[in-house]
gemmi code that builds the backbone of each chain (N, CA, C; Angstrom):
import gemmi

chains = {
    "A": [
        ("MET", (82.280, -27.371, 78.967), (82.818, -28.523, 78.181), (84.310, -28.638, 78.368)),
        ("LEU", (84.817, -29.774, 78.645), (86.250, -29.953, 78.775), (86.812, -30.081, 77.361)),
        ("VAL", (87.826, -29.370, 77.014), (88.402, -29.424, 75.690), (89.838, -29.918, 75.744)),
        ("LEU", (90.079, -31.033, 75.032), (91.410, -31.628, 74.942), (91.852, -31.708, 73.548)),
        ("THR", (93.163, -31.606, 73.301), (93.622, -31.817, 71.946), (94.347, -33.146, 71.858)),
        ("ARG", (94.043, -34.005, 70.909), (94.666, -35.298, 70.741), (95.223, -35.436, 69.396)),
        ("LYS", (96.249, -36.260, 69.324), (96.778, -36.579, 67.952), (96.282, -38.016, 67.616)),
        ("LYS", (96.546, -38.418, 66.454), (96.132, -39.802, 65.994), (96.668, -40.787, 66.935)),
        ("GLU", (95.798, -41.777, 67.312), (96.179, -42.874, 68.178), (96.311, -42.536, 69.690)),
        ("GLN", (95.989, -41.266, 70.004), (95.914, -40.898, 71.384), (94.506, -41.150, 71.936)),
        ("SER", (94.428, -41.242, 73.282), (93.086, -41.635, 73.822), (92.695, -40.734, 74.979)),
        ("ILE", (91.429, -40.882, 75.331), (90.896, -40.186, 76.531), (90.183, -41.287, 77.388)),
        ("VAL", (90.326, -41.224, 78.624), (89.650, -42.161, 79.495), (88.668, -41.449, 80.369)),
        ("ILE", (87.400, -42.012, 80.430), (86.351, -41.385, 81.196), (85.932, -42.371, 82.271)),
        ("ASN", (85.873, -41.910, 83.547), (85.341, -42.754, 84.631), (86.069, -44.050, 84.776)),
        ("ASP", (87.215, -44.199, 84.265), (88.069, -45.383, 84.296), (87.480, -46.642, 83.563)),
        ("ASP", (86.301, -46.499, 82.932), (85.849, -47.692, 82.181), (85.364, -47.294, 80.754)),
        ("ILE", (85.587, -46.028, 80.356), (85.254, -45.671, 78.949), (86.494, -45.096, 78.339)),
        ("GLU", (86.833, -45.652, 77.204), (88.042, -45.097, 76.499), (87.679, -44.643, 75.091)),
        ("ILE", (88.087, -43.430, 74.774), (87.832, -42.919, 73.437), (89.135, -42.663, 72.706)),
        ("THR", (89.303, -43.264, 71.546), (90.587, -43.157, 70.816), (90.448, -42.527, 69.530)),
        ("VAL", (91.312, -41.657, 69.130), (91.351, -41.052, 67.816), (92.060, -42.065, 66.915)),
        ("LEU", (91.385, -42.703, 66.074), (92.026, -43.773, 65.270), (92.697, -43.224, 64.028)),
        ("ASP", (91.962, -42.270, 63.389), (92.461, -41.866, 62.072), (91.918, -40.487, 61.862)),
        ("ILE", (92.734, -39.634, 61.154), (92.309, -38.311, 60.738), (92.474, -38.197, 59.242)),
        ("GLN", (91.420, -37.953, 58.501), (91.524, -37.785, 57.053), (90.777, -36.516, 56.643)),
        ("GLY", (91.524, -35.452, 56.375), (90.799, -34.259, 55.909), (90.015, -33.707, 57.084)),
        ("ASP", (88.650, -33.562, 56.845), (87.834, -32.996, 57.942), (87.108, -34.122, 58.644)),
        ("GLN", (87.525, -35.382, 58.474), (86.856, -36.471, 59.175), (87.749, -37.131, 60.211)),
        ("VAL", (87.186, -37.388, 61.358), (87.926, -38.070, 62.386), (87.320, -39.436, 62.624)),
        ("ARG", (88.095, -40.467, 62.625), (87.536, -41.771, 62.999), (87.825, -41.992, 64.435)),
        ("ILE", (86.759, -42.268, 65.220), (86.877, -42.363, 66.650), (86.446, -43.789, 67.134)),
        ("GLY", (87.287, -44.402, 67.970), (87.015, -45.716, 68.501), (86.534, -45.514, 69.948)),
        ("ILE", (85.549, -46.279, 70.367), (85.058, -46.142, 71.728), (85.012, -47.526, 72.406)),
        ("ASN", (85.694, -47.648, 73.522), (85.568, -48.892, 74.346), (84.824, -48.573, 75.622)),
        ("ALA", (83.675, -49.268, 75.788), (82.809, -48.918, 76.984), (82.125, -50.232, 77.445)),
        ("PRO", (81.745, -50.210, 78.665), (81.007, -51.394, 79.181), (79.745, -51.685, 78.311)),
        ("LYS", (79.354, -52.971, 78.249), (78.301, -53.424, 77.493), (77.003, -52.648, 77.673)),
        ("ASN", (76.800, -52.106, 78.868), (75.468, -51.477, 79.140), (75.452, -49.973, 78.864)),
        ("VAL", (76.546, -49.474, 78.262), (76.632, -48.060, 77.912), (76.125, -47.871, 76.506)),
        ("SER", (75.170, -46.976, 76.273), (74.698, -46.671, 74.890), (75.468, -45.570, 74.267)),
        ("ILE", (75.797, -45.664, 73.062), (76.561, -44.647, 72.355), (75.885, -44.331, 71.042)),
        ("HIS", (75.670, -43.028, 70.773), (74.988, -42.660, 69.510), (75.522, -41.411, 68.883)),
        ("ARG", (75.434, -41.282, 67.628), (75.747, -40.049, 66.919), (74.721, -39.041, 67.433)),
        ("LYS", (75.210, -37.857, 67.816), (74.320, -36.874, 68.395), (73.129, -36.538, 67.555)),
        ("GLU", (73.343, -36.347, 66.290), (72.188, -35.892, 65.442), (71.056, -36.912, 65.395)),
        ("VAL", (71.462, -38.206, 65.521), (70.445, -39.242, 65.597), (69.618, -39.186, 66.832)),
        ("PHE", (70.356, -38.955, 67.940), (69.689, -38.822, 69.263), (68.738, -37.627, 69.245)),
        ("LEU", (69.154, -36.546, 68.719), (68.341, -35.344, 68.637), (67.084, -35.514, 67.844)),
        ("GLU", (67.300, -36.275, 66.733), (66.152, -36.516, 65.845), (65.089, -37.327, 66.518)),
        ("ILE", (65.492, -38.294, 67.380), (64.505, -39.066, 68.133), (63.857, -38.318, 69.210)),
        ("GLN", (64.611, -37.470, 69.853), (64.079, -36.536, 70.888), (62.952, -35.749, 70.232)),
        ("GLU", (63.181, -35.108, 69.121), (62.253, -34.264, 68.405), (60.992, -35.041, 68.087)),
        ("GLU", (61.179, -36.225, 67.497), (60.016, -37.025, 67.098), (59.204, -37.468, 68.286)),
        ("ASN", (59.844, -37.781, 69.428), (59.091, -38.118, 70.651), (58.260, -36.873, 71.167)),
        ("LYS", (58.872, -35.710, 71.003), (58.115, -34.510, 71.452), (56.888, -34.293, 70.579)),
        ("ARG", (57.017, -34.501, 69.287), (55.842, -34.406, 68.372), (54.861, -35.437, 68.757)),
        ("ALA", (55.285, -36.569, 69.094), (54.352, -37.690, 69.436), (53.566, -37.394, 70.648)),
        ("ALA", (54.249, -36.703, 71.602), (53.642, -36.390, 72.916), (52.512, -35.361, 72.808)),
        ("GLU", (52.469, -34.640, 71.650), (51.454, -33.635, 71.398), (50.132, -34.146, 70.898)),
        ("VAL", (49.979, -35.467, 70.875), (48.791, -35.994, 70.314), (47.562, -35.538, 71.014)),
        ("LYS", (46.536, -35.152, 70.261), (45.263, -34.679, 70.838), (44.360, -35.881, 70.987)),
        ("ASN", (43.132, -35.643, 71.431), (42.198, -36.799, 71.605), (41.726, -37.284, 70.265)),
        ("VAL", (42.345, -38.305, 69.720), (41.960, -38.667, 68.339), (41.064, -39.923, 68.409)),
        ("PRO", (40.226, -40.030, 67.433), (39.361, -41.223, 67.323), (40.165, -42.308, 66.706)),
        ("LEU", (40.813, -43.202, 67.496), (41.587, -44.309, 66.968), (40.718, -45.494, 66.661)),
        ("LYS", (39.532, -45.512, 67.199), (38.657, -46.666, 67.061), (38.515, -47.129, 65.649)),
        ("ASN", (38.827, -48.349, 65.383), (38.642, -48.907, 64.045), (39.280, -48.041, 62.939)),
        ("PHE", (40.323, -47.329, 63.292), (40.898, -46.359, 62.288), (41.443, -47.053, 61.068)),
        ("LEU", (42.004, -48.214, 61.277), (42.641, -48.832, 60.153), (41.787, -49.822, 59.429)),
        ("ASN", (40.628, -50.071, 59.961), (39.866, -51.191, 59.405), (39.347, -50.929, 57.950)),
        ("ASN", (39.152, -49.658, 57.593), (38.711, -49.401, 56.181), (39.742, -48.971, 55.256)),
        ("LYS", (41.011, -49.002, 55.716), (42.060, -48.433, 54.858), (42.671, -49.558, 53.983)),
    ],
    "B": [
        ("MET", (45.952, -48.356, 91.845), (46.473, -47.004, 91.918), (45.691, -46.129, 90.912)),
        ("ARG", (45.377, -44.910, 91.375), (44.553, -44.016, 90.594), (45.330, -43.007, 89.763)),
        ("LEU", (44.995, -42.812, 88.504), (45.698, -41.780, 87.686), (44.736, -40.776, 87.056)),
        ("ASP", (45.037, -39.539, 87.136), (44.212, -38.557, 86.436), (44.821, -38.238, 85.051)),
        ("THR", (44.350, -38.965, 84.033), (45.014, -38.858, 82.774), (44.318, -37.820, 81.824)),
        ("ARG", (45.109, -37.380, 80.810), (44.570, -36.426, 79.912), (43.637, -37.122, 78.881)),
        ("HIS", (43.857, -38.296, 78.450), (43.084, -38.889, 77.447), (42.014, -39.871, 77.892)),
        ("PHE", (42.165, -40.370, 79.198), (41.233, -41.364, 79.598), (40.459, -40.924, 80.870)),
        ("GLY", (40.714, -39.706, 81.338), (40.059, -39.253, 82.571), (40.789, -39.955, 83.741)),
        ("THR", (40.018, -40.209, 84.824), (40.567, -40.795, 86.012), (40.451, -42.324, 85.834)),
        ("ILE", (41.529, -43.023, 85.941), (41.511, -44.457, 85.738), (42.252, -45.201, 86.886)),
        ("GLU", (41.912, -46.441, 87.049), (42.594, -47.312, 88.013), (43.608, -48.156, 87.235)),
        ("ILE", (44.864, -48.168, 87.776), (45.832, -49.053, 87.134), (46.375, -50.071, 88.077)),
        ("ASP", (46.769, -51.214, 87.568), (47.362, -52.276, 88.358), (48.831, -51.983, 88.489)),
        ("GLU", (49.320, -51.754, 89.681), (50.754, -51.526, 89.844), (51.651, -52.607, 89.297)),
        ("LYS", (51.176, -53.811, 89.215), (51.991, -54.888, 88.739), (52.248, -54.754, 87.286)),
        ("GLY", (51.413, -53.923, 86.568), (51.623, -53.722, 85.153), (52.507, -52.600, 84.811)),
        ("ILE", (53.085, -51.938, 85.808), (53.921, -50.759, 85.569), (55.269, -51.220, 84.996)),
        ("ILE", (55.642, -50.531, 83.861), (56.913, -50.850, 83.166), (57.882, -49.723, 83.511)),
        ("ASN", (59.131, -50.160, 83.911), (60.119, -49.238, 84.340), (61.168, -48.917, 83.223)),
        ("PHE", (61.204, -47.609, 82.874), (62.145, -47.126, 81.915), (63.222, -46.446, 82.700)),
        ("SER", (64.322, -47.153, 82.983), (65.297, -46.524, 83.903), (65.987, -45.314, 83.335)),
        ("GLU", (65.949, -45.117, 81.976), (66.526, -43.966, 81.394), (65.398, -43.036, 80.767)),
        ("GLY", (64.205, -43.324, 80.990), (63.098, -42.536, 80.470), (63.108, -42.803, 78.983)),
        ("LEU", (62.738, -41.760, 78.198), (62.739, -41.764, 76.760), (63.511, -40.561, 76.278)),
        ("PRO", (64.183, -40.566, 75.104), (64.831, -39.392, 74.629), (63.903, -38.226, 74.590)),
        ("GLY", (64.259, -37.106, 75.262), (63.411, -35.942, 75.327), (62.509, -35.996, 76.595)),
        ("PHE", (62.445, -37.134, 77.260), (61.649, -37.350, 78.450), (62.362, -38.230, 79.438)),
        ("GLU", (63.600, -37.816, 79.660), (64.495, -38.667, 80.460), (64.044, -38.807, 81.948)),
        ("HIS", (63.305, -37.805, 82.429), (62.835, -37.868, 83.789), (61.607, -38.690, 84.012)),
        ("VAL", (60.977, -39.184, 82.965), (59.735, -39.894, 83.095), (60.027, -41.393, 83.048)),
        ("ARG", (59.815, -42.082, 84.136), (60.384, -43.425, 84.292), (59.447, -44.579, 84.332)),
        ("GLN", (58.136, -44.280, 84.635), (57.180, -45.387, 84.766), (55.999, -45.181, 83.823)),
        ("PHE", (55.635, -46.290, 83.209), (54.570, -46.254, 82.188), (53.647, -47.504, 82.349)),
        ("VAL", (52.469, -47.380, 81.861), (51.608, -48.530, 81.730), (51.083, -48.553, 80.326)),
        ("LEU", (50.814, -49.780, 79.791), (50.247, -49.911, 78.462), (48.666, -50.004, 78.540)),
        ("LEU", (48.054, -49.157, 77.807), (46.518, -49.117, 77.869), (45.955, -49.246, 76.512)),
        ("GLY", (44.714, -49.648, 76.491), (44.063, -49.623, 75.162), (42.871, -50.526, 75.097)),
        ("SER", (41.953, -50.285, 74.218), (40.748, -51.114, 74.082), (40.895, -51.921, 72.809)),
        ("ASP", (40.176, -53.031, 72.653), (40.261, -53.794, 71.493), (39.811, -53.040, 70.234)),
        ("GLU", (38.953, -52.091, 70.405), (38.483, -51.320, 69.269), (39.616, -50.435, 68.632)),
        ("GLN", (40.586, -50.110, 69.454), (41.644, -49.265, 69.091), (42.834, -49.990, 68.438)),
        ("LEU", (42.798, -51.320, 68.558), (43.900, -52.062, 68.053), (44.032, -51.834, 66.560)),
        ("PRO", (45.318, -51.798, 66.002), (46.564, -52.253, 66.682), (47.182, -51.160, 67.495)),
        ("PHE", (46.494, -50.052, 67.760), (47.096, -48.974, 68.538), (46.886, -49.235, 69.990)),
        ("LYS", (47.895, -48.818, 70.775), (47.758, -48.829, 72.205), (48.268, -47.491, 72.705)),
        ("TRP", (48.196, -47.302, 74.028), (48.780, -46.099, 74.624), (49.825, -46.446, 75.635)),
        ("LEU", (50.967, -45.693, 75.529), (51.971, -45.886, 76.552), (51.752, -44.623, 77.516)),
        ("GLN", (51.075, -44.902, 78.598), (50.633, -43.838, 79.481), (51.659, -43.657, 80.644)),
        ("SER", (52.003, -42.441, 80.854), (52.986, -42.136, 81.935), (52.316, -42.237, 83.256)),
        ("VAL", (52.995, -42.832, 84.257), (52.463, -42.921, 85.580), (52.905, -41.679, 86.386)),
        ("ASP", (54.172, -41.276, 86.226), (54.742, -40.107, 86.886), (54.105, -38.819, 86.406)),
        ("GLU", (53.730, -38.750, 85.168), (53.186, -37.484, 84.575), (51.896, -37.888, 83.833)),
        ("PRO", (50.760, -37.972, 84.534), (49.616, -38.536, 83.929), (49.093, -37.728, 82.786)),
        ("GLU", (49.538, -36.523, 82.529), (49.188, -35.720, 81.388), (49.841, -36.305, 80.138)),
        ("LEU", (50.852, -37.104, 80.285), (51.690, -37.529, 79.156), (51.308, -38.963, 78.770)),
        ("ALA", (51.058, -39.094, 77.499), (50.807, -40.476, 76.949), (51.192, -40.505, 75.488)),
        ("PHE", (51.684, -41.619, 75.031), (52.070, -41.749, 73.653), (51.216, -42.864, 72.973)),
        ("VAL", (50.793, -42.558, 71.736), (50.158, -43.638, 70.979), (51.280, -44.476, 70.490)),
        ("VAL", (51.111, -45.817, 70.607), (52.077, -46.769, 70.092), (51.311, -47.824, 69.260)),
        ("VAL", (52.122, -48.447, 68.460), (51.546, -49.487, 67.556), (52.522, -50.623, 67.447)),
        ("ASP", (52.019, -51.812, 67.234), (52.787, -53.013, 66.992), (53.327, -52.888, 65.571)),
        ("PRO", (54.650, -52.626, 65.382), (55.137, -52.303, 64.016), (54.983, -53.471, 63.073)),
        ("PHE", (54.998, -54.710, 63.575), (54.903, -55.883, 62.764), (53.518, -55.942, 62.099)),
        ("CYS", (52.486, -55.351, 62.680), (51.124, -55.313, 62.129), (51.075, -54.427, 60.897)),
        ("ILE", (51.919, -53.411, 60.899), (51.857, -52.472, 59.793), (52.904, -52.863, 58.731)),
        ("ARG", (54.050, -53.251, 59.248), (55.129, -53.598, 58.325), (55.625, -54.981, 58.680)),
        ("LYS", (55.068, -55.929, 57.840), (55.279, -57.364, 58.209), (56.783, -57.743, 58.131)),
        ("ASP", (57.528, -57.003, 57.328), (58.919, -57.412, 57.139), (59.817, -56.716, 58.097)),
        ("TYR", (59.321, -55.975, 59.085), (60.142, -55.273, 60.034), (61.065, -56.309, 60.730)),
        ("ASP", (62.358, -55.982, 60.721), (63.271, -56.966, 61.152), (64.348, -56.257, 61.908)),
        ("ILE", (64.559, -56.542, 63.198), (65.476, -55.739, 64.007), (66.404, -56.693, 64.836)),
        ("THR", (67.535, -56.128, 65.181), (68.502, -56.862, 65.945), (68.811, -55.996, 67.192)),
        ("LEU", (68.629, -56.616, 68.339), (68.910, -55.914, 69.587), (70.413, -56.209, 69.967)),
        ("GLU", (71.185, -55.208, 70.181), (72.617, -55.325, 70.529), (72.752, -55.667, 72.008)),
        ("ASP", (74.012, -56.115, 72.328), (74.322, -56.462, 73.712), (73.936, -55.455, 74.765)),
        ("ALA", (74.192, -54.137, 74.405), (73.906, -53.138, 75.406), (72.467, -53.155, 75.785)),
        ("VAL", (71.544, -53.484, 74.867), (70.147, -53.445, 75.160), (69.789, -54.735, 75.914)),
        ("LEU", (70.379, -55.857, 75.473), (70.052, -57.136, 76.186), (70.495, -57.070, 77.683)),
        ("GLU", (71.683, -56.406, 77.858), (72.156, -56.292, 79.255), (71.258, -55.360, 80.108)),
        ("LYS", (70.896, -54.216, 79.516), (70.090, -53.264, 80.282), (68.699, -53.834, 80.633)),
        ("LEU", (68.145, -54.577, 79.752), (66.823, -55.085, 79.978), (66.751, -56.460, 80.491)),
        ("GLY", (67.933, -57.134, 80.604), (67.949, -58.507, 81.128), (67.283, -59.505, 80.224)),
        ("ILE", (67.389, -59.254, 78.896), (66.708, -60.095, 77.925), (67.494, -61.433, 77.649)),
        ("LYS", (66.854, -62.561, 77.674), (67.519, -63.841, 77.408), (67.255, -64.259, 75.957)),
        ("GLY", (66.152, -63.909, 75.383), (65.804, -64.317, 74.027), (64.632, -63.526, 73.504)),
        ("PRO", (64.316, -63.717, 72.219), (63.157, -62.954, 71.618), (61.823, -63.158, 72.280)),
        ("GLU", (61.667, -64.295, 72.999), (60.369, -64.574, 73.583), (60.131, -63.676, 74.763)),
        ("ASP", (61.170, -62.982, 75.308), (61.009, -62.102, 76.421), (60.500, -60.709, 75.980)),
        ("VAL", (60.504, -60.508, 74.684), (60.443, -59.141, 74.149), (59.112, -58.709, 73.495)),
        ("LEU", (58.703, -57.537, 73.910), (57.509, -56.882, 73.204), (58.032, -55.662, 72.564)),
        ("VAL", (57.699, -55.409, 71.303), (58.165, -54.260, 70.605), (57.049, -53.314, 70.207)),
        ("TYR", (57.170, -52.041, 70.464), (56.218, -51.048, 69.951), (56.861, -49.885, 69.278)),
        ("SER", (56.123, -49.283, 68.315), (56.698, -48.035, 67.749), (55.834, -46.900, 68.245)),
        ("ILE", (56.516, -45.770, 68.530), (55.823, -44.587, 68.952), (55.218, -43.914, 67.680)),
        ("VAL", (53.945, -43.511, 67.839), (53.223, -42.930, 66.636), (53.030, -41.421, 66.887)),
        ("VAL", (53.292, -40.709, 65.715), (52.898, -39.221, 65.786), (51.551, -39.149, 65.102)),
        ("VAL", (50.591, -38.500, 65.778), (49.286, -38.363, 65.218), (49.024, -36.873, 65.001)),
        ("PRO", (49.216, -36.416, 63.752), (49.074, -34.986, 63.513), (47.550, -34.626, 63.359)),
        ("GLU", (47.282, -33.331, 63.151), (45.891, -32.865, 62.982), (45.268, -33.615, 61.811)),
        ("ASP", (45.991, -33.760, 60.735), (45.564, -34.571, 59.606), (45.895, -36.029, 59.891)),
        ("THR", (44.991, -36.806, 60.353), (45.341, -38.108, 60.844), (45.802, -39.092, 59.733)),
        ("SER", (45.588, -38.693, 58.482), (46.017, -39.538, 57.431), (47.543, -39.494, 57.300)),
        ("ARG", (48.160, -38.549, 57.985), (49.597, -38.366, 57.959), (50.238, -39.035, 59.217)),
        ("MET", (49.549, -39.909, 59.802), (50.020, -40.603, 61.004), (51.279, -41.397, 60.706)),
        ("SER", (52.312, -41.268, 61.550), (53.573, -41.898, 61.249), (54.090, -42.719, 62.478)),
        ("MET", (54.934, -43.675, 62.164), (55.516, -44.451, 63.327), (57.032, -44.414, 63.180)),
        ("ASN", (57.661, -44.468, 64.352), (59.145, -44.409, 64.434), (59.717, -45.869, 64.424)),
        ("LEU", (60.223, -46.247, 63.252), (60.786, -47.582, 63.151), (62.275, -47.613, 63.479)),
        ("LYS", (62.862, -46.382, 63.584), (64.349, -46.294, 63.809), (64.591, -46.489, 65.331)),
        ("ALA", (63.607, -46.128, 66.132), (63.799, -46.209, 67.613), (62.572, -46.870, 68.285)),
        ("PRO", (62.520, -48.163, 68.208), (61.354, -48.875, 68.826), (61.461, -48.842, 70.373)),
        ("VAL", (60.265, -48.945, 70.931), (60.217, -49.176, 72.378), (60.253, -50.680, 72.579)),
        ("VAL", (61.221, -51.092, 73.363), (61.336, -52.501, 73.673), (61.047, -52.792, 75.179)),
        ("ILE", (60.236, -53.797, 75.434), (59.883, -54.179, 76.763), (60.195, -55.580, 77.044)),
        ("ASN", (60.847, -55.837, 78.155), (61.059, -57.228, 78.610), (59.878, -57.623, 79.485)),
        ("VAL", (59.049, -58.525, 78.993), (57.855, -58.876, 79.697), (58.093, -59.719, 80.996)),
        ("LYS", (59.293, -60.254, 81.090), (59.643, -61.034, 82.220), (59.864, -60.281, 83.497)),
        ("ASN", (60.476, -58.985, 83.209), (60.795, -58.171, 84.451), (60.236, -56.741, 84.323)),
        ("ASN", (59.379, -56.528, 83.281), (58.775, -55.178, 83.134), (59.721, -54.053, 83.037)),
        ("LYS", (60.872, -54.292, 82.386), (61.809, -53.195, 82.109), (61.706, -52.772, 80.682)),
        ("GLY", (61.763, -51.450, 80.437), (61.624, -50.990, 79.086), (62.600, -49.930, 78.661)),
        ("MET", (62.807, -49.730, 77.420), (63.627, -48.679, 76.966), (63.331, -48.386, 75.509)),
        ("GLN", (63.659, -47.179, 75.054), (63.558, -46.898, 73.598), (64.937, -47.168, 72.995)),
        ("VAL", (64.988, -48.055, 72.048), (66.213, -48.486, 71.497), (66.469, -47.793, 70.169)),
        ("ILE", (67.679, -47.179, 69.994), (67.984, -46.624, 68.745), (68.718, -47.591, 67.851)),
        ("LEU", (68.111, -48.028, 66.790), (68.725, -49.110, 65.985), (69.896, -48.576, 65.196)),
        ("ASP", (70.898, -49.379, 65.064), (72.106, -48.994, 64.319), (71.889, -49.398, 62.869)),
        ("THR", (70.977, -48.769, 62.180), (70.756, -49.077, 60.753), (70.214, -47.895, 59.981)),
        ("ASP", (70.474, -47.878, 58.737), (69.964, -46.781, 57.851), (68.607, -47.310, 57.183)),
        ("GLU", (68.271, -48.531, 57.503), (67.165, -49.098, 56.785), (65.822, -48.501, 57.156)),
        ("TYR", (65.732, -48.010, 58.455), (64.465, -47.432, 58.949), (64.660, -46.082, 59.360)),
        ("SER", (63.590, -45.296, 59.366), (63.733, -43.890, 59.736), (62.737, -43.622, 60.910)),
        ("VAL", (62.756, -42.410, 61.442), (61.876, -42.040, 62.563), (60.444, -41.798, 62.058)),
        ("ARG", (60.255, -41.727, 60.829), (58.958, -41.346, 60.325), (58.500, -42.254, 59.173)),
        ("HIS", (57.744, -43.242, 59.440), (57.178, -44.109, 58.365), (55.659, -43.827, 58.387)),
        ("TYR", (55.108, -43.336, 57.295), (53.665, -43.050, 57.199), (52.895, -44.347, 57.208)),
        ("ILE", (52.000, -44.484, 58.179), (51.328, -45.708, 58.433), (50.443, -46.119, 57.229)),
        ("LEU", (49.665, -45.168, 56.717), (48.730, -45.532, 55.658), (49.507, -45.938, 54.340)),
        ("GLU", (50.632, -45.284, 54.079), (51.436, -45.624, 52.985), (52.054, -47.026, 53.155)),
        ("GLU", (52.473, -47.349, 54.332), (53.048, -48.691, 54.561), (51.959, -49.792, 54.282)),
        ("LEU", (50.752, -49.490, 54.741), (49.679, -50.482, 54.555), (49.376, -50.627, 53.120)),
        ("GLN", (49.344, -49.517, 52.395), (49.004, -49.560, 50.935), (50.089, -50.333, 50.176)),
        ("ARG", (51.237, -50.320, 50.717), (52.328, -51.004, 49.977), (52.232, -52.496, 50.007)),
        ("GLN", (51.470, -52.959, 51.038), (51.369, -54.434, 51.179), (50.164, -54.946, 50.459)),
        ("GLU", (50.189, -56.217, 50.194), (49.130, -56.780, 49.371), (47.776, -56.734, 50.046)),
        ("VAL", (47.797, -56.995, 51.387), (46.587, -56.962, 52.158), (46.061, -55.599, 52.302)),
        ("GLY", (44.745, -55.344, 52.226), (44.212, -53.988, 52.307), (44.359, -53.384, 53.671)),
        ("GLY", (44.070, -54.176, 54.722), (44.113, -53.566, 56.057), (45.288, -54.090, 56.857)),
        ("TYR", (45.364, -53.826, 58.120), (46.465, -54.326, 58.926), (46.242, -55.737, 59.258)),
        ("ALA", (47.345, -56.484, 59.468), (47.158, -57.910, 59.788), (48.259, -58.284, 60.760)),
        ("CYS", (47.893, -58.706, 61.939), (48.897, -59.111, 62.883), (48.965, -60.619, 62.958)),
        ("SER", (50.144, -61.168, 62.920), (50.203, -62.607, 63.036), (51.277, -62.927, 64.052)),
        ("ASP", (51.379, -64.240, 64.433), (52.289, -64.630, 65.420), (53.724, -64.745, 64.829)),
        ("GLU", (53.824, -64.745, 63.521), (55.126, -64.879, 62.932), (56.061, -63.733, 63.289)),
        ("LYS", (55.452, -62.656, 63.724), (56.261, -61.375, 63.891), (57.371, -61.548, 64.882)),
        ("LYS", (57.224, -62.372, 65.858), (58.296, -62.533, 66.863), (59.566, -62.976, 66.216)),
        ("GLY", (59.522, -63.631, 65.086), (60.728, -64.204, 64.446), (61.586, -63.062, 63.902)),
        ("ALA", (61.074, -61.852, 63.823), (61.890, -60.749, 63.232), (62.570, -59.916, 64.269)),
        ("VAL", (62.696, -60.481, 65.554), (63.507, -59.771, 66.521), (64.678, -60.638, 66.834)),
        ("HIS", (65.902, -60.138, 66.532), (67.117, -60.915, 66.740), (67.822, -60.471, 67.980)),
        ("CYS", (68.278, -61.372, 68.808), (69.031, -60.930, 69.996), (70.427, -61.259, 69.780)),
        ("HIS", (71.242, -60.216, 69.700), (72.620, -60.386, 69.290), (73.582, -61.006, 70.274)),
        ("LYS", (73.430, -61.999, 70.912), (74.510, -62.289, 71.951), (75.679, -63.083, 71.346)),
    ],
}
model = gemmi.Model(1)
for chain_id, residues in chains.items():
    chain = gemmi.Chain(chain_id)
    for i, (resn, *xyz) in enumerate(residues, 1):
        res = gemmi.Residue()
        res.name, res.seqid = resn, gemmi.SeqId(i, " ")
        for name, pos in zip(("N", "CA", "C"), xyz):
            atom = gemmi.Atom()
            atom.name, atom.element = name, gemmi.Element(name[0])
            atom.pos, atom.b_iso = gemmi.Position(*pos), 0.0
            res.add_atom(atom)
        chain.add_residue(res)
    model.add_chain(chain)
structure = gemmi.Structure()
structure.add_model(model)
structure.setup_entities()
């Protein structure tokens, strides 16, 4: 991992088209601004991990009788 | 094209029906091609069957059939990646977790699978909202509604907004 130290309002440029700026620092929270091309997805890591986990659970499905499963519920 | 699948045995698929997920799915980034399978008896469930890894398949469901008020907005990044011009291009499915106790079946409303039917491109979209979670219990959602069973209608398309 590349580690850089930034002060408020300083930025980092990635690949010449992604810019990350430290907008504000309050106590233990950092407000981060990101400028990136429209086709780049950006997510909080814990959200991404949660979805990964749920997909892995979904992939474990056994051979279930889905036939008419919801008709009587 | 022939596939040796885990759930359906050996099947023939139409290559024209292959959906391309250029980024795969979170947790399965290397898996890029899928087809949608299913019989009428299994509706509203379908299967998102992997072509690259025939052992892998996901149960999916039309979320609007279970949760009539499901309302989502697709951001620019998604519209760009999938080449979506409007809601009429879009098919939405939720990935379903089917545990041993099938009454605890749940669907992921926070990250729907979105497919552009015009170009067969797909991706799993992480919605920027706290309103939905990754685990909505299907039987509970159905019980919450007035109608006893699931009901799919054509109005559902109206609840996909394309943010341009």
